[in-house]
C-alpha positions in Angstrom: 67.8 99.4 106.6 70.8 97.5 107.7 73.0 98.9 110.4 76.4 97.7 111.6 77.7 98.3 115.1 81.4 98.8 115.3 81.9 99.2 119.0 82.8 95.9 120.7 81.4 97.2 123.9 78.0 97.8 122.3 78.0 94.5 120.5 78.9 92.6 123.7 76.1 94.4 125.7 73.5 93.7 123.0 74.5 90.1 122.7 74.5 89.7 126.5 70.9 91.1 126.7 69.8 88.9 123.8 71.1 85.6 125.4 69.5 86.6 128.7 66.3 85.2 127.1 64.3 88.5 127.3 64.9 89.3 123.6 64.5 87.2 120.5 67.1 89.0 118.5 69.8 91.8 118.6 67.3 93.9 116.6 64.8 93.5 119.5 67.4 94.7 122.0 68.3 97.8 120.0 64.6 98.6 119.2 63.7 98.5 122.9 66.7 100.6 123.8 65.8 103.2 121.2 62.1 103.2 122.3 63.2 103.8 125.9 65.5 106.6 124.9 62.8 108.2 122.9 60.4 108.0 125.8 63.0 109.4 128.2 63.6 112.4 125.9 59.8 113.0 125.8 59.6 112.7 129.6 62.4 115.2 129.9 60.8 117.6 127.5 57.5 117.4 129.6 59.5 118.0 132.8 61.0 121.1 131.3 57.6 122.4 130.3 56.3 121.8 133.8 59.3 123.5 135.3 58.8 126.5 133.0 55.1 126.6 134.1 56.1 126.8 137.7 58.4 129.6 137.0 55.6 131.4 135.2 53.3 130.9 138.2 55.9 132.3 140.5 56.0 135.4 138.3 52.2 135.6 138.6 51.6 134.5 135.0 48.6 132.2 135.0 45.5 131.3 133.1 42.3 130.9 135.1 40.7 127.6 134.7 36.9 127.3 134.7 35.2 124.1 133.5 32.5 126.3 131.9 35.2 127.4 129.4 35.6 123.8 128.0 33.1 124.1 125.1 34.7 127.4 124.0 38.2 125.8 124.2 37.1 122.8 122.2 35.5 125.1 119.6 38.7 127.1 119.4 40.8 123.9 119.0 38.5 122.7 116.2 38.8 126.0 114.4 42.6 125.9 114.7 42.6 122.4 113.3 40.4 123.4 110.4 43.0 126.1 109.6 45.7 123.5 109.6 47.4 124.7 112.8 49.2 122.0 114.7 49.3 122.0 118.5 52.6 122.1 120.2 54.2 118.7 121.0 53.8 119.3 124.8 50.0 119.9 124.3 49.4 116.7 122.3 52.4 114.4 122.8 52.8 111.6 120.3 
């Protein structure tokens, strides 16, 4: 897929980064920028989930953790997978 950048500011920045020697092409500059943006969005989503978890803890909502429960949790996860259920993104990030 071809893409054309129309903003001179963006074009100048991309070219400046390319000629710095760190990137082989303008495509490489844009690809890394998009990958970093994607990771930043995932990180923010994770921070939001953690913050929500702290709010739940403050309200007294918690799940007790016992290592003895691991086999049952794994069995439950396998059963859900067999039924075609997908885990939430924050449980199994891509």
